[in-house]
N, C-alpha and C positions, 0 to 999 in steps of 0.2 A: 645805699643807693649809688654812691660813687663807685663802690666795688663792682656792683652789677653793671654799671655803665662801662667800666674799664674792661670787663670781660667781653663786652660787645664791640668795643672799639678796635678797628683793624689797624689804625695808624699807631705804631709803637710809641711815638712821642706823645700823642694825645692820651694814649692808655696810661703812660707813665704819669702824666699830669693828674689824671683821675685817681690813680693809686695813691699819689702823694696827698691829694685832697682827702681821700678816705683815711689815710694815716693821720692827717692833721686832726680830723674829727675824733679819731680814737684817742688822741692825746688830750683833746678838750674834755672828752668824757672822763678820762682817768683823773684829770685835775678837778673836775666838778665832783666826782665821787669821793675824792680825798677830802674835799672841803665839807661835803655832806657828812662824812664820818666824824670829822672834827666837831661839827655842829650838832651831832646826834640825830641826824635826819636819816630815815630809812631809805635804803637804795633799792630801786625796783629790780626784780629778778630779770636778768637779761634774756632768759629763755622765754619770758612772757611778753617781751617787747618785739613784735614782728611787723614787717610791712604788710599792709592789707593786700589781699589777693589782687584787687583791681589795680593797686599801685604797682605791684610786681608785673602785671600784664602791660601796664603803660610803659614801664621801664623796658619791657621786651619789644614793644611794637613802635612806640613813638620815637622820633629822631633824637639822637643824642643831643644835638644842639638845642632842640625844643625843651628837653628835660633839663638841661643845664640852665637855660633861660628861666625856667620855672623855679629851679632850686635857687638861683641867684636872687630872684624876687623874694622868695621865702626867707633866705638868709639875710637880706637887707632889712626886712621887717624885724627879724629876730635881733639883728645887730642894733637896730635903732629902737627896739622895744625892750625885750628881756634884759639884754646886756647893758642897756643904758639906764635901766630902772634903778632907783635908790632903794635898796633892801633894808637900810637901817643898820646893816652889819658891815663894819669897815673892811674886814678880811674878805667877805663875799663880794663887796663892791669892787675891791681891788682886783680880785680874780676876774670878775666880769669885764672890767676895763681892759685887762691884759688879753683876754680872749677876743674882745672886740677888736683890739689892735691886730691880733693874729689873723683874724678873719680878713681884714683889709690887706695885710701883707701877703696872705695866702692867695688872694685873688690876683694880686699883681704878679706873684711868682708863677701862678698857673698860666697867665697869659704869656709870660716870658718863656716858660717851658714849652708851651704849645707852639711857640714860634720856631722851635728847632734850634735854640741857642746852643752853641758849642759844636755844631756840625762843621765839618771841614770842607766838603765840596762846595764850589761856587754856587751851584744851584740851590743847595740847602741853605747857604748863608743868605742868599737873596730872598728865598721863601721865608726865612726866619725874620729878616728885616721887614718884609712886607706884612707878615702876620703880627709883628709887634705893633705896627701902625694900625692894622685892621683887626686886632685881636678880638674885640667884642663882636665885630660884624661876623667873623668866622664862627664864633661860638653860638651866635644867635640865628645863624642861617637855618631855615627850615628845609626839610626834605620830604619826599613822598616815596612810596613804594607801591608795588602792585596790590598789596594788601589794603592800604588806605584807599587806593583807587577803586578797589572792589567794593569797599564799604560805601563809598560815595556813589558808586554806580547803582548799588542796591537801593540806596536812598532815592535816587532820581526815578528809577523804574517803579518803585513802590508808590511814590507820591503821584506820579503821572497817571498810572493805570487805575489806582484807587479813585482818582478824580473822574476818570472815564467811566468806570463801573458805576459809581454813585450817580453821575449825571444821567447815564443811559437808563439806569434802574428807575430813577425819578421820573424820567420822561415816558417810559414804557410800562411801568409797574413791575419791573423785574422779569420781563419776558426773555425768551431765548436769544433775543438780540444782544442782551448784556454779555453773554458768553462770546458771541461773534465779535462784538466791539472790543471786549477785553483782550481776546487773543490777538486781534489785529493791532491793538495798541501795544501789547507786550512785545510782539515781534518787531513792530516799527521802532519802539523805544530801544530794544536791544541792538538792532542793526544800526540805528542812528548813533547810539553811544559808541559802538565798536568802530564804525567808520570815522566818527568825530575824533575819538581818542587816537586812532591810527594817524589821521591827517595832522592832528595837532602835534603829536610827538615827532612825526616826520618833518613838519614845518619848523619846529624848534631846532631840530638837529641840522636842517639845511641852513637855517638862519645863523646858527652858531658857527657852522663851518664857513659860511660866506663871510661872516664878520672876522673870523680868525684869518682867513685867506687874505682879506682886504688889509688887515693889520700887518700881515707878513709882507705884502707887496710894498706897503708904505715904509716898512722897516728896511727893505732892500733898496728902495728908491731914494729915501731921505733919511739915512741912519742918524745923522747929526741932529736933524730936527726932532726925530723920535726920542733921542737921548735927552734933548733939552726938555721935551714934553714930559717925559717920565720924571726927570729931576724936579720939574715944577710941581708935579703931583706930590712928590715926597716933601717938598718945601711947604706946600699947603697943609700937610699933615703934621708940621711942627719941626721938621729937621732943618738944620742950617743949610745954606747953599753948598758949603764945602762937604758936609756929610752926604747930602743928596747926590752930589756929583760923584763922590767916591763910590757910593753904592752902584750908581748907574754905570760907571766905568768898569767895575768888576762884573756887573751883570752882562754888559755888552760883549764880554769875551766869549759868552755862550749864547749863540743866536736863539736857541729854543727857550732858554731861561729869560732872555730879553723879551721874547714874544709873549711868554706866559705873564711876565710882569706887566707889560702894556695891556694885555687882554684883561687882566685883573683890574687895573686902574681905570681903563676906559669903558670896559663892558661889564665890570663887576664879576668877571669870570665867565667862561663859556665852555660848556661841555657838549660834546658831540656823541656821547656814549649811550644815548637812549635806546629803547627797544620798542619800536612801533607795534610789532606783532604781539608782544607781551601786553602792552597797554590796551590794544584792541581786544584781545582775548579776555583780560580781566574785566574791562568795562562792559563788554558784550554779555558775558556769562552772568556777571553779578546783576546787571540790569534786568536780564531775562528772569533770573530767580526772584528778584524783588517784584518785578512786574506781574509774575504769574500768581503770586500769593492772593491778591484780591479776587482773582478769577476762579480759583479752585472750587469754592462752594457751588458755583453755577454749573459745574460738571455733574453735580448730584442733586441739586434742587434749583428752585427758581422763586420768583415772587419775593414777598417780604422776608421769608426765611432765608433765602439766598443772600439778600441784602444785609440782613442782620449778621449772618455768619461772615460775610465779606468784611463788614465793618469791624467785627471783633478781631478777626485774623489780621486785618490791616493795621489796626491801632496797636495791637500787641507787637506786631512786626516793626511799626514806627518806633515804639519805645526801645526795642532791642537794637535797632539800627542806630538810634540816637545814643544809646549807651555805648555801642561799639565805636562810634565816632570819638567818644571821649578818650579812647586809647591813644588817639593821635593828637587831639586838641588839649588833653590833660585837664579837661573840666571835670566836675563831679559827674559820675555816671548817671545818677538819678536825675540831676538837673538837666543834663543833655537829653536823657530819655523822655522826660516830661515835655521838654521843649519840642521835640520831634512829634510827640503824641498830639500836642496842641495844634501843631502845624497840620497834622493829618486830619484832625477834626475840622479845621478851617477849610482845608481843601475838599474833603468829602462832603461836609455840610453845605459848603457854598455851591458845589456842582450839583448836589442833589436838589437844592432849592431851585436852581436854574432849570433842572430837568422837570420839576413840577410846574414851573411857570410856562415852559414850552412843551408841555405834555403832548404826546402824539398817540394816535390810536394804532393798534397792531392787529 
């Protein structure tokens, strides 16, 4: 898993951390296998131990930070579970204890390496110091992509229009009005999601740019006050006053580095590199695709048959969308799929009952 993440990581320092973590796990495996041979325990054939397909897909699509957070939780349970257990064999217990200590030291080394330790340029040194303080936060930060946005867009469109189709079908007995209402709902949902995604992404970019510009002006107007402010941030994170001041003095020789450090501390980082057009396209198209699925049967049939087919298609799609979401949330695919299916049943069933209550003649 760590090797796969290293292949994805674009930052050379972070990739190096992941490669070292992978190498550490290989060492642990070799030590465990050696002990198994001594104890006469059969060693599994490595060729038969593979990552499940869904896990490989999660490694490909989920953010590196989210996968690392997931792995850290698993390794903490392993460290406090298997490696802490008393096996009744002194040699094995001793090995487990050593591996448990290694796991903790590897975690600390990973954070230090991720910080860019050893880099010479002032900017890299500052970033290294910052990340040693904020190491866990950086690794745990979640991200999103147009692929995840598309999955969530399909989810919204599917749920909304399935509710419309079920409600109108219940009210009209599945007449031709269902097709009209479903198409109108699909188009409205797609356009709404596209414009909403565009405006949201653009607003985030504008807000980030405004915040950075405001911080830049403060730095130009009151440089000493900003230096003191940054020093206090570092002191609150555990550095001594002398250490914090030394870092700030070195950082202040590079105005852009100083601005990045202040932005990180005060705003938690600010990125202006979004793409509103891409966000709008992904959200609009995916929502349209999800929204059209419940409508398709009513192009060919109507009445009860159309409603049954719409329900079947929609619930299967709910399950698939829920499973796809687990690529980014790292939940079990079947649990996520079932959860979405139940949500679809609640939405469709609830709106259908409302349609029956407010039944209209056509």
